[in-house]
Structure formats: structure tokens, C-alpha cells
C-alpha positions as CSV (number, residue, x, y, z in Angstrom):
1,M,-24.7,-6.5,12.0
2,K,-20.9,-5.3,11.6
3,R,-20.5,-1.4,12.1
4,H,-19.1,0.2,8.9
5,F,-16.1,2.6,8.4
6,D,-15.1,4.3,5.1
7,V,-11.4,3.8,6.0
8,A,-9.0,1.9,8.3
9,I,-5.9,3.7,9.0
10,C,-3.0,1.0,9.8
11,T,0.2,1.9,11.1
12,A,2.9,-0.7,12.7
13,K,4.9,1.8,15.3
14,D,3.7,3.7,18.3
15,I,5.5,6.5,16.7
16,E,3.2,6.1,13.7
17,G,-0.1,5.8,15.5
18,A,1.1,8.7,18.1
19,A,1.5,10.8,14.7
20,L,-2.0,9.9,13.7
21,Q,-3.4,11.4,16.9
22,L,-1.4,14.6,16.5
23,A,-2.6,14.9,12.6
24,F,-6.1,14.2,13.5
25,L,-5.7,16.5,16.5
26,D,-8.6,15.3,19.2
27,L,-10.8,13.8,16.8
28,L,-9.7,10.0,17.3
29,T,-11.0,8.4,20.4
30,P,-10.9,4.9,21.6
31,L,-13.5,2.2,20.4
32,P,-14.0,-0.2,23.3
33,G,-15.2,-3.7,23.2
34,Y,-13.3,-5.5,20.5
35,P,-10.4,-8.0,20.6
36,R,-7.5,-5.3,19.6
37,P,-7.5,-1.5,20.5
38,Y,-9.0,0.4,18.1
39,Q,-9.8,4.5,17.6
40,H,-12.1,6.0,15.4
41,C,-13.6,9.4,14.4
42,R,-15.9,11.1,11.8
43,L,-13.9,13.4,9.9
44,S,-15.5,16.4,8.2
45,T,-14.7,16.6,4.5
46,R,-15.3,18.7,1.5
47,H,-18.1,16.7,0.4
48,G,-19.6,15.5,3.8
49,S,-17.6,13.5,6.2
50,C,-15.6,10.3,6.3
51,D,-15.7,7.4,9.1
52,I,-12.5,6.5,10.3
53,V,-11.0,3.5,12.5
54,A,-7.7,3.5,13.1
55,A,-5.2,0.3,14.6
56,C,-1.6,-0.3,15.4
57,A,0.2,-3.6,14.7
58,T,1.8,-5.2,17.3
59,R,5.1,-5.1,15.4
60,T,6.8,-4.1,12.4
61,G,6.8,-6.3,9.4
62,A,4.5,-7.7,6.7
63,V,3.1,-10.5,8.7
64,D,1.4,-8.3,11.7
65,A,0.3,-5.4,9.3
66,G,-1.7,-8.2,7.5
67,Q,-3.0,-9.2,10.7
68,V,-4.2,-5.8,11.3
69,V,-6.2,-5.8,7.8
70,N,-7.6,-9.2,8.9
71,D,-8.7,-8.2,12.2
72,V,-10.5,-4.9,11.1
73,A,-12.1,-6.8,8.4
74,R,-13.5,-9.3,11.0
75,D,-14.7,-6.7,13.4
76,F,-15.9,-4.1,10.8
77,Q,-17.4,-3.4,7.2
78,V,-14.5,-1.6,5.8
79,D,-14.2,-0.1,2.2
80,Y,-10.7,1.0,2.3
81,V,-7.4,0.3,4.2
82,I,-4.4,3.0,4.1
83,L,-0.9,1.8,5.5
84,A,0.6,4.9,7.3
85,G,3.7,5.6,8.7
86,I,7.5,6.0,7.7
87,A,9.6,4.4,4.8
88,A,13.1,5.1,3.4
89,G,13.4,7.3,0.3
90,V,15.4,6.5,-2.6
91,P,17.8,9.4,-3.6
92,Q,18.1,9.9,-7.5
93,E,20.9,12.7,-7.9
94,K,21.1,12.5,-11.7
95,K,17.1,12.3,-12.0
96,P,15.6,15.4,-10.3
97,A,12.1,14.5,-10.9
98,D,12.5,11.2,-9.1
99,H,14.4,12.3,-6.3
100,V,13.1,11.9,-2.6
101,R,14.3,13.9,0.2
102,L,13.8,13.2,4.1
103,G,10.5,14.5,5.3
104,D,8.8,14.2,1.5
105,V,5.9,12.0,1.4
106,V,5.3,9.1,-0.9
107,A,1.8,7.7,-2.2
108,A,2.3,4.3,-3.6
109,A,1.1,4.0,-7.4
110,D,2.4,0.3,-7.3
111,V,3.7,-2.0,-4.9
112,V,6.8,-4.1,-5.8
113,L,7.4,-7.2,-3.5
114,F,10.8,-8.6,-2.6
115,G,10.5,-12.4,-3.0
116,G,14.8,-13.5,-2.8
117,G,16.3,-13.7,-6.2
118,T,19.9,-13.8,-6.9
119,Y,22.5,-11.3,-6.7
120,A,25.2,-11.6,-9.3
121,S,27.3,-9.1,-11.5
122,G,25.1,-6.5,-12.6
123,G,22.5,-6.4,-9.7
124,L,19.7,-8.5,-8.8
125,H,18.1,-11.3,-11.2
126,G,14.8,-12.6,-10.3
127,G,12.5,-12.3,-7.2
128,L,10.6,-9.2,-7.8
129,T,6.8,-9.2,-8.4
130,Y,4.3,-6.6,-8.4
131,A,1.5,-7.1,-5.5
132,N,-2.3,-6.4,-6.3
133,P,-2.5,-2.9,-7.1
134,P,-3.2,0.0,-4.7
135,C,-6.7,1.4,-4.9
136,D,-7.4,3.4,-8.2
137,M,-9.6,5.8,-6.5
138,L,-7.3,6.9,-3.5
139,R,-4.4,7.1,-5.9
140,D,-5.8,9.4,-8.5
141,Y,-7.0,11.7,-5.9
142,A,-3.1,11.5,-4.5
143,R,-2.2,12.4,-7.6
144,S,-4.6,15.3,-7.8
145,L,-3.3,16.8,-4.7
146,R,0.4,16.3,-6.0
147,Q,-0.8,18.2,-9.4
148,D,-2.7,21.1,-7.2
149,F,1.1,21.5,-5.7
150,L,2.8,21.9,-8.9
151,A,0.4,24.0,-10.3
152,T,-0.6,26.5,-7.4
153,K,1.9,25.4,-4.4
154,A,-1.3,24.5,-2.3
155,Q,-0.2,22.4,0.6
156,P,-3.4,21.5,2.6
157,W,-1.3,18.9,4.8
158,T,1.1,21.6,5.8
159,V,-1.7,22.7,8.3
160,H,-2.3,19.3,9.6
161,I,1.6,19.4,10.2
162,G,2.0,22.7,11.9
163,Q,-1.0,21.8,14.5
164,G,0.4,18.5,15.3
165,V,3.9,20.3,15.9
166,K,2.4,22.8,18.0
167,R,0.9,20.1,20.2
168,N,4.1,18.2,20.6
169,P,7.0,19.7,19.2
170,G,9.1,16.7,19.5
171,F,7.4,16.0,15.7
172,G,8.5,18.7,14.2
173,M,11.4,18.8,11.5
174,P,14.9,17.8,12.9
175,S,17.3,20.8,12.9
176,H,19.4,20.3,9.9
177,A,22.7,21.1,11.9
178,K,22.1,18.3,14.3
179,C,20.5,16.0,11.7
180,P,21.8,16.7,8.3
181,D,19.7,15.7,5.1
182,V,22.6,13.1,3.5
183,F,22.9,10.3,1.8
184,L,25.4,7.9,0.6
185,T,25.5,6.5,-3.2
186,G,26.0,3.2,-3.9
187,G,29.7,3.9,-4.6
188,G,30.0,4.9,-1.0
189,R,30.5,8.6,-1.3
190,L,28.4,11.5,0.0
191,G,25.3,11.9,-2.6
192,V,24.5,15.8,-3.8
193,H,20.9,16.6,-3.5
194,P,19.9,18.1,-7.3
195,K,18.0,21.3,-7.5
196,Q,14.3,20.8,-7.7
197,P,12.4,23.8,-8.8
198,E,9.1,22.5,-7.4
199,R,10.8,22.1,-4.1
200,I,9.7,24.5,-1.5
201,P,12.4,24.8,1.3
202,G,11.4,23.3,4.7
203,R,8.2,21.7,3.2
204,P,7.5,18.2,2.3
205,L,7.7,17.4,-1.3
206,P,4.7,14.9,-2.2
207,H,5.5,12.1,-4.4
208,L,3.5,9.4,-6.7
209,G,5.7,6.3,-7.4
210,V,6.4,2.6,-6.8
211,T,7.2,1.3,-3.2
212,M,8.8,-1.8,-2.7
213,S,7.8,-4.1,0.5
214,F,11.3,-5.3,1.7
215,P,11.4,-8.2,4.5
216,C,13.8,-6.6,7.0
217,V,15.3,-3.0,7.7
218,L,17.6,-2.4,4.8
219,K,21.1,0.0,5.6
220,D,22.9,-0.6,2.4
221,A,23.0,2.2,-0.4
222,V,24.4,-0.9,-2.8
223,T,21.4,-2.9,-2.3
224,R,19.2,-0.1,-2.3
225,D,20.3,1.4,-5.5
226,W,20.1,-2.5,-6.9
227,L,16.2,-2.9,-6.0
228,A,15.5,0.8,-7.4
229,R,17.1,0.6,-10.8
230,D,14.5,-1.5,-12.7
231,Y,11.6,-0.2,-11.0
232,R,12.1,3.3,-10.2
233,L,11.4,3.0,-6.9
234,R,10.6,6.3,-4.9
235,A,10.3,4.2,-1.5
236,I,11.2,1.2,0.8
237,E,9.3,-0.1,3.6
238,M,8.5,-3.5,5.6
239,E,4.6,-3.7,5.7
240,A,2.8,-3.0,2.3
241,E,3.2,-6.6,1.4
242,G,1.2,-8.1,4.4
243,V,-1.6,-5.4,3.6
244,A,-1.8,-5.8,0.2
245,R,-2.3,-9.7,0.4
246,A,-4.8,-9.4,3.3
247,A,-6.6,-6.7,1.6
248,A,-7.0,-8.7,-1.6
249,A,-8.0,-11.6,0.9
250,C,-10.6,-9.6,2.8
251,G,-11.9,-7.8,-0.5
252,V,-11.3,-4.5,0.6
253,H,-9.3,-1.6,-1.3
254,Y,-5.8,-0.4,0.0
255,A,-3.5,2.0,-0.5
256,V,0.2,3.1,1.1
257,I,1.1,6.4,2.1
258,K,4.6,7.0,3.8
259,G,6.8,10.0,4.9
260,I,10.5,9.4,4.3
261,C,12.9,9.0,7.3
262,D,16.1,7.6,5.8
263,Y,17.7,6.8,2.6
264,A,18.4,2.8,3.7
265,D,22.2,3.4,3.6
266,G,24.6,3.0,6.0
267,R,23.8,6.3,7.6
268,K,20.3,5.5,8.8
269,R,19.4,6.8,12.1
270,D,15.9,7.6,13.4
271,D,16.3,11.5,14.1
272,W,13.6,12.0,11.3
273,Q,11.1,9.4,12.3
274,P,8.4,11.4,14.1
275,Y,8.4,13.9,11.5
276,A,8.2,11.5,8.7
277,A,5.4,9.5,10.7
278,L,3.6,13.0,11.1
279,V,4.0,13.6,7.4
280,S,2.3,10.8,6.4
281,A,-0.3,11.3,8.7
282,A,-1.2,14.9,7.8
283,F,-0.9,14.0,4.0
284,I,-3.6,11.1,4.6
285,R,-6.1,13.5,6.2
286,A,-5.6,16.1,3.6
287,L,-6.2,12.9,1.0
288,L,-9.4,12.1,3.1
289,E,-10.8,15.5,3.2
290,V,-10.9,15.6,-0.8
291,V,-12.1,12.5,-1.5
292,P,-16.0,12.3,-2.2
293,W,-17.3,9.4,0.3
294,G,-20.2,8.4,-1.5
295,P,-21.1,5.1,-3.3
296,R,-19.7,2.3,-1.4
297,P,-17.1,0.3,-3.6
298,A,-17.5,-3.7,-4.2
299,S,-17.5,-5.8,-1.3
300,G,-14.7,-8.0,-2.8
301,K,-17.1,-10.7,-3.7
302,P,-17.2,-11.5,-7.6
303,A,-19.8,-9.6,-9.3
304,A,-22.4,-12.0,-10.5
305,P,-22.9,-12.1,-14.3
306,T,-24.9,-9.6,-15.8
307,D,-26.2,-11.7,-18.5
308,P,-27.4,-14.7,-16.3
309,D,-26.9,-17.3,-18.8
310,G,-23.7,-15.9,-20.0
311,P,-19.9,-16.2,-19.3
312,A,-18.7,-14.7,-15.5
313,S,-15.5,-12.6,-15.5
314,L,-13.6,-12.9,-11.8
315,T,-10.3,-11.5,-11.2
316,L,-7.3,-13.4,-9.2
317,M,-3.6,-12.9,-7.8
318,V,-1.4,-15.8,-8.0
319,K,1.7,-15.5,-6.1
320,M,4.7,-16.5,-8.7
321,P,5.9,-14.5,-11.7
322,L,4.4,-13.9,-14.9
323,S,6.5,-16.1,-16.7
324,A,6.2,-19.3,-14.8
325,F,2.5,-18.7,-14.9
326,D,2.4,-18.4,-18.6
327,E,4.3,-22.1,-18.6
328,K,1.8,-23.7,-16.1
329,K,-1.4,-22.0,-17.7
330,G,-3.1,-25.4,-18.9
331,Q,-2.6,-27.0,-15.6
332,F,-4.1,-24.1,-13.7
333,E,-7.0,-24.4,-16.3
334,R,-7.4,-28.4,-15.9
335,D,-7.2,-28.1,-11.7
336,L,-9.6,-25.2,-11.7
337,A,-12.0,-27.1,-14.1
338,Q,-11.5,-30.1,-11.8
339,A,-12.6,-28.3,-8.7
340,L,-15.6,-26.6,-10.4
341,G,-16.9,-30.0,-11.9
342,C,-16.8,-28.8,-15.5
343,K,-15.0,-29.4,-18.9
344,R,-11.7,-27.4,-19.0
345,G,-13.1,-25.7,-22.0
346,Q,-15.3,-23.9,-19.7
347,V,-12.4,-22.0,-18.2
348,T,-9.9,-19.4,-19.6
349,A,-7.2,-17.5,-17.6
350,T,-5.0,-14.6,-18.9
351,A,-2.5,-13.5,-16.8
352,T,-1.2,-9.5,-16.7
353,E,1.8,-8.0,-15.4
354,G,1.9,-8.9,-11.3
355,T,0.6,-12.3,-12.2
356,V,-3.0,-10.8,-12.2
357,V,-5.4,-13.5,-13.5
358,N,-8.3,-12.5,-15.5
359,L,-10.7,-15.5,-15.1
360,T,-14.0,-16.4,-17.6
361,L,-16.0,-18.9,-16.5
362,A,-18.5,-20.4,-18.9
363,G,-22.1,-20.5,-17.9
364,P,-23.7,-19.4,-14.4
365,E,-23.1,-22.9,-13.1
366,A,-19.6,-22.6,-12.9
367,Y,-19.8,-19.2,-11.4
368,N,-22.0,-20.5,-8.6
369,R,-19.9,-23.2,-7.9
370,F,-17.0,-21.1,-7.5
371,V,-18.7,-18.4,-5.2
372,A,-20.1,-21.3,-3.2
373,G,-16.7,-23.1,-3.0
374,L,-14.7,-20.1,-1.8
375,H,-14.2,-21.0,1.8
376,D,-14.3,-24.7,1.8
377,G,-14.1,-27.6,-0.7
378,P,-12.1,-28.1,-3.8
379,V,-12.4,-24.4,-4.9
380,R,-10.8,-23.2,-1.7
381,S,-8.3,-25.9,-1.8
382,F,-7.5,-25.2,-5.5
383,L,-6.9,-21.5,-4.6
384,E,-4.7,-22.6,-1.7
385,Q,-2.6,-25.1,-4.0
386,W,-2.1,-22.3,-6.5
387,Q,-1.4,-19.4,-3.7
388,A,-4.2,-17.4,-5.3
389,T,-6.5,-14.8,-4.2
390,V,-10.0,-13.3,-5.3
391,L,-9.5,-9.8,-6.2
392,P,-12.6,-7.1,-5.8
């Protein structure tokens, strides 16, 4: 039987893995005997304890981050995956409530995927879709930490930041004299940080907002602002797409929590990376300390019908724009009915934003055939043809 962990924390850079060790002090220890290097610990929390395993990708990017999730799911029974590390922040000098600065931390409320599109007059057209959404529970507790901060200035993560910096001063906040917190606007001028009454000087401000997973390092303020305009982006990074897709395929819940190290503009430098990585790790520890780790979430296998003779409801994510799926909905239902060996009327599909498809199968026989064919046969071929994954 696989060893169980409540949470797997994934990173993509050595400096992010080092920051994780600093934020968790000496708790993380090597876990030998597996193809990939792992660390693990049991974290004492407000409501008991949380069993954690940590792993770092070989390289940055979505593919390697997704492989980490696949390996963790192969080697252990894991309920949640959290992507830690660094990201670019999206400044909003005219929208103080949305303005992100260096050293802040962003918990993803949603993840937007960059799939290409066309650059033309007025910005980016097409090519952006939503990933399967991050875990509601972790997102809600991140929101609760932010609300506590706004109400009472509570900052439990700063204790972990301070302990980490004491162990390694190189992960402290950079000097503003040597590494100023400045950004370029899309127009090429130096931006102006708006006044934010909630901000405490020298301390991270927690945000909950949309994070974009971009396929490469972005160093262009014009592109950043184009991407941010329609989605109210708070952060841009490179690994969330891989983690989201792998989490859906493996039937685990995921979250993305990143510290801000640059503004994705022409002034991008690496000076803030150690501190931003530590802020991410410290916020994650503070988050895990308040979550009640009790009942386990669903494993990701489609839930059996509550009425054994009634319809079964399943949820899939399809890799195509919602408008395109609506046009092909009939073909989708016909193909699945054929894979299940049933009539088309026994399959009903409705899609929502992010192309999450709510599927209804009439009767237990169709449901049983779907579950039995998840890994091979016509159902597996159907899922691959439509680039669909089953969501927990």
C-alpha cells in the first residue's frame, strides 16, 4: 500500500526548494528509496497535524512540473498538491486594490492558460482558456488569511520568513537602494506605485487573484499588459499549467501560491528571487497550519451514482475553447455513446467556462462501462481524441 500524505509541495527551481527548507526549518528530511528525491515532514497545525512530501522539478516549465505531480501520484497517496515558488507580478497603478509589488504573495483563485492566439491592434485575440480550477478548500483558507490580515493585520507567515532569513540572510528582502522596486508600464515609462492603505511597509501583501501560466520567461511590459487587461491577472508564471493538468489526470486537488520577484518587463532581474521564494514557502506553511486536516477528499475516481438505477454525473475538462466545444457538442455525445456502446440519448454533456464538461450518463451500465474503460479501450481512446481528463 502506498504511503499517504495530506499535501505534496512542488517547486521548479533549486532556490525555491531551498526556500521551502528554510520556511519549514529542520522539519523536512530526506525520504529515500524512490526514483525521485523527496523530503517529508509532519507539521503541527492548529487542528492537529499535516503530513507533507516535497519534490523539485528537474527544470522550470509546465512539462517538468507536471511530471513531478505524476511521480508523486505514482509513489504516494496524496490528497493535495501545492505549487510553490516565484512568479512575475502584474502592476496596476490605476487600480490600487489590484496592484501587486515585489515581495508580495499571490494565491491563485483561477489559472489561465496561454495557448497561442493572435496579436493584433487592440491586444491579444483568442488562445486563452481557464485550467481546471484550483482546490476550493485551500483557496478559501488562503482567502481567510487575507481577510484576517485586512481586518487585524495578522501576518503569521512573517514568523516563518524571519526564521528563514535568520538561518540564511541571503533570502532576506533586497535593499531598495541596490534593487529598487520599480516597474515599466506598457508605454515604456517608469510606473508609479499607488497608495495602498492596507500595505505594511517592508512586509508581503497577500493577494487572491488570477494567475497565468505562460510558456516562457516574459520580459515585455506591453505583452504583460495585453495579457492582464481582460483577465485581471495578478501573477504570471510557467509551471501552473502542467500542475493543473497532471492533478486532474491523477485525481488530486491543487493550488498555486507564488511570491513576486519581478514585473515581467524589460527591467527584470533575479535579485528578488530568493526572498520571493521564501515568502511563498512561508505563506504556504501558514496556510497549512490553519487548515483542518481531517476527512480526506475524493480520490478523483468518478463518484458512483447515489441511486443505483438512476443517472450518474461526471465532470471532464476538455482542451478547447468553450465556443468550439458548443459547436461540436453533438459529435462529442455521439462519440462517447459509441465508446460506451449505448444510445446517444443516454449521454448528455453541458459545458461551462474553462470548458469543464458536466456529463450525465443514463443508468448504471453506462457509468460502469465508463469507469472500466478509463485506462484502456474505447473510453480511453475517446478521452485522448477529445483531449479530455476526468476531474475529481
